[in-house]
C-alpha positions as CSV (number, residue, x, y, z in Angstrom):
1,M,-45.0,-28.5,-22.3
2,M,-45.8,-25.8,-19.8
3,I,-48.6,-24.4,-17.7
4,A,-48.5,-20.7,-17.1
5,G,-49.2,-19.5,-13.6
6,T,-48.8,-20.8,-10.1
7,V,-49.8,-24.4,-9.2
8,I,-52.6,-24.9,-6.7
9,P,-51.4,-27.9,-4.6
10,H,-53.8,-30.8,-4.4
11,P,-56.0,-30.0,-1.3
12,R,-57.9,-32.4,0.9
13,A,-61.6,-32.9,0.0
14,R,-64.0,-30.8,2.0
15,I,-67.0,-32.4,3.5
16,T,-70.5,-30.8,3.7
17,R,-72.7,-31.2,6.7
18,R,-74.6,-33.9,4.9
19,G,-71.4,-35.9,4.3
20,R,-70.8,-35.1,0.7
21,A,-67.2,-34.6,-0.4
22,Y,-66.1,-31.8,-2.8
23,M,-63.0,-30.0,-3.8
24,P,-62.5,-26.3,-3.3
25,A,-63.7,-24.1,-6.2
26,R,-60.3,-22.3,-6.5
27,Y,-58.6,-25.7,-7.1
28,M,-61.2,-26.9,-9.6
29,E,-60.9,-23.6,-11.6
30,W,-57.1,-23.9,-11.7
31,K,-57.4,-27.5,-12.9
32,R,-59.8,-26.4,-15.7
33,E,-57.6,-23.6,-16.9
34,A,-54.4,-25.7,-16.7
35,A,-56.0,-28.6,-18.6
36,E,-57.1,-26.2,-21.3
37,Q,-53.6,-24.8,-21.7
38,L,-52.2,-28.4,-22.1
39,R,-55.0,-29.4,-24.6
40,Q,-54.0,-26.5,-26.8
41,Q,-50.3,-27.5,-26.7
42,W,-51.2,-31.2,-27.2
43,A,-53.2,-30.2,-30.3
44,G,-55.4,-33.3,-30.4
45,A,-52.7,-35.9,-30.4
46,E,-53.5,-39.4,-29.1
47,P,-52.9,-40.1,-25.4
48,L,-49.5,-41.6,-24.5
49,E,-49.5,-45.3,-23.8
50,G,-47.3,-47.4,-21.6
51,P,-45.1,-46.5,-18.7
52,L,-44.0,-42.9,-18.6
53,S,-41.2,-40.8,-17.0
54,I,-42.2,-37.3,-16.1
55,E,-40.1,-34.3,-15.0
56,L,-41.9,-31.3,-13.3
57,V,-40.2,-28.1,-12.5
58,F,-42.2,-25.5,-10.6
59,F,-41.1,-21.9,-10.9
60,F,-42.6,-19.5,-8.4
61,D,-42.4,-15.7,-8.2
62,R,-39.9,-14.7,-5.5
63,P,-41.8,-12.9,-2.6
64,K,-41.1,-9.2,-2.4
65,S,-39.6,-9.7,1.1
66,R,-36.8,-11.7,-0.5
67,R,-36.1,-9.6,-3.6
68,R,-32.7,-8.1,-3.9
69,K,-31.0,-6.2,-6.7
70,K,-27.8,-8.4,-6.5
71,T,-29.8,-11.6,-6.8
72,K,-32.3,-10.6,-9.5
73,D,-31.2,-13.3,-11.9
74,L,-30.7,-15.9,-9.3
75,V,-33.0,-18.9,-9.1
76,V,-33.1,-20.4,-5.6
77,P,-34.7,-23.5,-4.1
78,R,-38.2,-22.9,-2.8
79,M,-39.5,-23.9,0.6
80,G,-42.9,-22.2,0.7
81,R,-46.5,-23.1,1.3
82,G,-47.7,-26.2,-0.2
83,D,-45.9,-29.5,-0.3
84,L,-44.1,-30.5,-3.5
85,D,-45.9,-33.9,-3.6
86,N,-49.3,-32.1,-3.5
87,S,-48.2,-29.9,-6.4
88,C,-47.1,-32.9,-8.4
89,K,-50.4,-34.6,-7.7
90,S,-52.3,-31.6,-9.1
91,V,-50.2,-31.6,-12.3
92,L,-50.5,-35.3,-12.8
93,D,-54.3,-35.0,-12.5
94,V,-54.3,-32.1,-15.0
95,L,-52.3,-34.2,-17.5
96,E,-54.9,-36.9,-17.2
97,D,-57.8,-34.4,-17.6
98,A,-56.1,-32.9,-20.7
99,G,-55.9,-36.3,-22.3
100,I,-52.1,-36.5,-22.4
101,Y,-52.3,-40.0,-21.0
102,A,-55.2,-42.2,-19.9
103,N,-54.3,-42.7,-16.3
104,D,-51.7,-41.4,-13.9
105,R,-50.9,-45.0,-13.0
106,Q,-48.8,-45.0,-16.2
107,V,-46.3,-42.7,-14.4
108,S,-43.5,-45.0,-13.2
109,Q,-40.8,-42.3,-12.8
110,L,-41.3,-38.8,-11.5
111,E,-38.7,-36.1,-10.9
112,A,-39.8,-32.8,-9.4
113,S,-38.2,-29.6,-8.1
114,Q,-39.5,-26.2,-7.1
115,W,-37.7,-22.8,-7.5
116,E,-38.1,-19.1,-6.8
117,A,-37.1,-16.4,-9.3
118,E,-38.1,-13.0,-10.3
119,I,-40.1,-14.3,-13.2
120,E,-43.7,-15.0,-14.1
121,P,-44.6,-18.3,-12.4
122,Y,-45.0,-21.4,-14.6
123,I,-44.7,-25.2,-14.6
124,F,-42.3,-27.0,-17.0
125,I,-43.4,-30.5,-17.9
126,A,-41.3,-33.1,-19.8
127,I,-42.7,-36.5,-20.6
128,E,-41.1,-39.5,-22.3
129,P,-41.4,-43.3,-22.3
130,A,-40.0,-44.8,-19.1
131,E,-36.9,-46.9,-19.6
132,E,-35.1,-49.4,-17.5
133,F,-33.5,-47.8,-14.5
134,P,-29.9,-49.1,-14.8
135,R,-28.8,-48.5,-11.2
136,A,-31.5,-50.9,-10.0
137,H,-30.0,-53.8,-11.9
138,T,-26.3,-54.0,-11.0
139,K,-24.4,-57.2,-10.8
140,N,-23.3,-56.6,-7.2
141,H,-26.8,-57.2,-5.8
């Protein structure tokens, strides 16, 4: 699956003067749009059950200050604004909102990376049932 556009990393809740917590409107709008994209791709299938393994790959547009003709096709690691873990949290919440799984507690394995390239930004998502992690069960321990 994929989400077109740039992720909005999960922000901290804002607090009103009266003490009520809320999330920024920009984040909530991104979540609604991203969940709708995933619902269309999921096409009404039942939510996944059991433990899940998820891979997230975030592709960001390379800033104009770092664009070069020689590296046009090059994909490079990104170290920009927004922490990778907050980007993951946003996508895990959207997957739940879209009905892909019932709760993000089902995610027992998560692999994530973020890259810059001269492309339209998007988020690649791969989900499969989690399997036993073989390196955790060696005979030498």
